[in-house]
N, C-alpha and C positions, 0 to 999 in steps of 0.2 A: 360936485364930487370931490371928496377929500384927496389930498396928495397921496396918502397911503393906498387908498382904493385904486387910484389911477395906476400906481406902480404895480399893485397886485394884478390888476386886469392886464396890464402890459405883459407881465411875466407869464400869466396863465395863457394868454393868446399866443405868445411866442412858442410855448411848449406844445399846445394842442395842434398848432399849425405845422409843426415840424414833421418831416418825413419819418424820422425815427419813432416818434410817438404814434403816428398813424400805423406804421408797420407793426410795432409791438402790440398795439391795441387789437389789430386785425388778427395777428397770430394768437394772442391770448384768447380772444373770443372763439376762434376756431378750435383751440385746445379744449376750452370749456364745453363747447358743443360736442366735440369728438369724444371726450371722456364719458359723456352720458350714453353714447352709443357703443362704447368699448365692449360691453358684454355681448352685443350682437356680433361684433367683428370677431371676437374670440370664438363664439359658437360657430360662426361661418368657417373660420379657419380650422376649427376642430372637426367640422363635418367633412372637410377634405381628406382627413385621415381615417374616416370611418371605413370599416371593412364589412361587406355584405356576405353573410354566411347563411347558406341554405341548409336546412336540416331534413334528412331522410330518416324516418322512423319506421323500421320494419318489425313492428309488433312489440316494442319495449314499453310503449306508453309513457316515455319520459320526455318526449319532445317539448310538451308544454311546460314541464317543470324546468327543463334546461333553459328554455326561452325566458321564463320568469326570473331565474337566477341571473342570467346575463343582462336582463333589463335593469337590474340594480347597479350595474357597472362592474367592469373588470379592470384590475390594475394594469396600467401600461398600454391598454388597447381600447379602442372604441368599436364595438361590434353591433351591427344591425342584423338581427336574426330573423329569418323568414322561412316559411315552409317550402319544401321543394315543389316547384310548380309543374314539372313535366313528368314523363314516364321514367320509372326507376330502371337504371341500367348503367353498367360501367362506361359504355360508349357515350351515353347521354351526359353523364356527369363529367367525363373528361372533356367533351366538346363545350359544355357550359363554362368550365373553368378556363379552357384555352382561349375562348372567345370573350372572356372577361364579362360574361353576363352576371357572374357572381365572383367574389374573391376566393371563395372556398366552399366546400361541401362537407358537413359533418354527417357521417353515416352511422346510425345506431342500429345494432342487431342484438337479439337476445343471445345470452351466453349461458352455458350449462354450469359453469363453475361458480364460485362464490362472488365473482365480479358482477353477475347478473346481466351485464350489458357489455357488448363489444363495440368500441367506438373507433372510428377511422376518420381522419380529416384529409381531404384531397385539396391541394392548392398547387399553383404553378411553381412557386419557389418556396424554400423553407421559411416558415413563420413561427419561430420558437415561442414568442410571446403569445401569439394567438393560440397555439397548441396548449400552452400552460393554462391560459384562461379557460379554454374549453374543457380541459381535463378537470380543473377544479369545479366547473359548473356541472359536468356530468357526474362527478363523484358526489357532489352535494345532492343532486337530484335523485341519484340511485341509493343514497344512504338508507332511507326507510326500508326499501325492499331488501337490501343486503342484510340489515339487522333482522328482519323477519326470517330470512333464510337461515341465519345463524342462530335463531331461537332467542333473540334478545328483544325485549319489549322496547320499541322506539321511544315511548313516553318516558320510561325509566332511564333510558340512555340520555335523553335530552335533559333530565333533571341533573344527571351527573355532570353534563357539560355546562349547565348554567353557572355564570360567575357568582362568586360569593360577594354580596353587597358590602360596601364599606360606608359607614355612616359618617358624614361630615360634621365635625365639631369646630366651628370657627370662633376664635376668641374675640375677634373684632369684626364688625360688619364690613362688607365690601364697599368700596367707594362708588360714587355715582358713575364714573366713567371707566373703572378698572375692567369691568367685564364686557366692554363693548369694543370688539376688534374694529368695527366700522369707525367708531369715534377715534380710536388710536390711529388708524390709517388716514382718516381725514385730517387729524391733527398734524401728522407728518407732512401731508400734502400742503396744508395751509401754512405750516412753518416754512416749508421750502419756497412757497409763493411769497411769503413775507420776506425771506432772505433775498430773493431775486428782486423784489420791489425796492428794498432798501439799497441794494447795490446799484440798481439801475438809476433811481432818482438821486442817489448820492453822487454818482458819476455825472449825471446831468447838471447838478448844482456846480460841481467843480468845473466842468467844461463851459458852462454858461458864464460863470464869473471870469474865467480865463479869457473867453472870447470878448466879453465886454471890456476887460482891461486892455487887451491887445488892440482892440479897435477904437479905444479912447471914448467909448460910450459912457464908461463909468465916470469919466471926468465931467461930462455934461450933466449926468444925473446928480453928482455930488454937489453941483452948484446950487441945486434947488432943494436938496434933502440931506439928512444926516446919514453917516455910514450905517448906524444901527437900524434906522428905518429902511434903508435900501436892502440890507441883509434880510430883515424880517419879511419885507414884501416879497423878496425872491423865494424864501422858504414857504410862505403862505401860498403864493402862486403855484409853485411846484406841487405842494400838498394838495391843492384843489384839483390840479390835473391828475394826480394819482388817485384821489378819491373818485373822480369821474370815471377813470379806467376801471376801478373796482366795482362801481355801481353798474357799469355796462356789463361787466362779467357776471355780476349777480343777476341782472335782468335776463341775460341770455340763459344762465343756468336755471332760473325759475321757469322761464318760458319752455325750455326743453323738458324739464320735469313735468310741467302741466301737459305738454303735448304727449309725452309718453304715458301719462296717466289716463288719457282719454281712450274711449273704445276704439280699438284698431291700432292703438299705440303699441310700441314694442314691449313695454313693461308697465305694470300698474304701480301706483304710488306705494302701496305696502311693500312691494318687492324691493324698493329702493332703500328700505330701512331708515327712513328719515326720522323715525321716532327715536332712533339711537343717537341722534346728533342734537344735543341740547342747544337751544337758541342762545344761551349765554356764550357759547364758543364764538359765535359771530360778533357779539358785542366786544369780547376780549380781543378778537382779531383787529377790530377797528381801533380799540384803545392802544394796543401795542404797536399797530402800524403807525399811528400818529406820533406816539412817543419815540419809536425808533427812527421814523423819518426825520423828525426835528433834530434829534441828536446827531445822527450820521450826516444829514444834509448840512447842518451847521459846521460839522468837522470838515467835510469835503469842501464846503464853500470857503472856509478860512484858509485851507491849504491852497485853494485856487487863487485867492487874493494875494498870496505870497509868491506866486509864480512870476518869474521875470521873463521867461521865453517859452514859446509853445512846446519845445522839446523837453521841458522840465515837468510837464503835466503828469507823466507816468511816475516820476519820482515823488511828486507831491501826493499822489493817490496811494502811495505805498502804506503809510501808517493806518489810515482809516480802512483800507482794504484788508490789511492784516488783522486788525481787530475784528472786522466783520466775518472773515473766514474762520478765525479761531472760535468766534461765537457760534457759527453754524456747526462746526465740528462738535463742540460740546453739546449743543442743542440736539444734534442728531444722535449722539451717544446717550443723551438723557431719555430718549424714547424708550430704550430698553430698561433703564434704571432711573426713573424720574424722582424716586424718593431717596436716591443715594446721596451720600454726603457731598460729593463734588457738585452734583446738579443743584442740590439745595443751597449751598453756599454761593455758587455761581449765579443763581437766579436773583440774588440781591446786589450783584456787582453792576455798577453803571456800565452802559453799553452792552452788557450781556443779558440784562433783564428782558428786553423786548422779545427775544427769541426763546430763551431758556425758561423764563417764567411762563410764557405762553404754552410751551410744551407741558410744563407741570400742571398748569390749570386745566389743560385738555385731558391729560391722562390720569390725574389724581383728583380726589375730593379734598382740596386744600382748605384749611381754615381761612376765613376771609382776611385775617390780619396779614397773612403772608404776601398776597399780591398787592394789598394796600400799602404795606411797608415798602415793598419793592418799588411801587409807583412813586411813593413820596420821596424816597432817596433819589430816584432818577429825575424827578421833577426839580429837586434842589440842584442836582448836578447840571440839568438842562439849563436852568437859570444862569448858573455860573458859566456854562459853556457858551451861551448866547452873548454874555458880557465879554468873554474872551474873544469870540469870533468877531464881535463888533470892533473890539480893539485892534485885532489883526487887520480888519477892513480899513480902519482909520489910518493905521501905520503903513500899510503896504499897497493899498489899491491904486494909489497914484505914483508909486515908486517902482521904477524898473531896475531891479537888482536880482542877482541869482537867488534861487530858492535855497533856503537853509533851514532845516527842521529845528535846529537848536535855537535859532533866532525866533522862530514862530512860537515854540514852546516856552521861550523865555518871557513872552508876554503874559503868561498865565498869572504870574505874581502881580503884574501891573493891573490885571483885570479883577483882582479880588476886591470885594466890597469893603 
């Protein structure tokens, strides 16, 4: 086994055996599984707010129409309408409401005036939202009868109420992803996951290098290998651990989707709208994860190599963390305006490309040259960054001196080809 493979395997095993990796993996898998069942949880919580309303119809013939209107949903309330089960009477209604057999009773009676119907709602406490919803439903159900009593043809009245159609004339075709809210929402979720992964693995690179430096392990390793090889093996080992974590999450996600698509599952596959999520998004996620991981981890690792004392770790992480946070803020804002000038320019800027270009690829139908140019520019910068990080490794890994950002950045000129 080659020296490089041994170092990669060592780094990979150290990461996957760590408690932090196991905990974050377990939490991530639980979140992936939990998100699949989130609609069920929301429905269950919503069912707790449902109000059971019994309807007494004393000859109006509107109970079925009212029930049909309310079944379509009422703004602000969730009502379950059912016919009155017992004998009709004031005492029976009051007893049913007080003993909470129902939340309220809607009482419909014929009226002699133009209203056609007299409606009364009995409940324990005032429920203005419920009363407003019931009033709208009764009014809509009684509208045809009220029009007939007023001598107005209901069909002609409906024609007057029909909206005037507006014909769409689009000068340009819609993009592939622009009309898919599911894709946009998934794009934001994946972008946030990408941000968390870059921050987490970058910090792991920084702390890993610092720990090796403080414990003198780096001195032993540098006897047998070059600083650049040691740096690259650390990045590859960390990247392999990150990919393993993503593959586990993908496997759990696919398993949950297949389970819920089976008979007896909570939701069928078409209900998940998977057709609205192009497979290319997953490929771009992998590409930008690898690019962002290598860039930010190299930056974090270089800062860690320049740390002289453990208490300087937080100061050393300041610059890469600031760049990553600014990138996330711009990427989050780009969700609303991915074709804006700021998002377009920022998507080609090194270190900003992995998040912002990913957002634009997901939400827009970009010409192929844009992500390719962004990747090319960032790959060139990545090559220079790795040379600089290797130089920082060589100059600082065996030196115990206070961290100085100016000194570290001063090695950029020395790392130029």
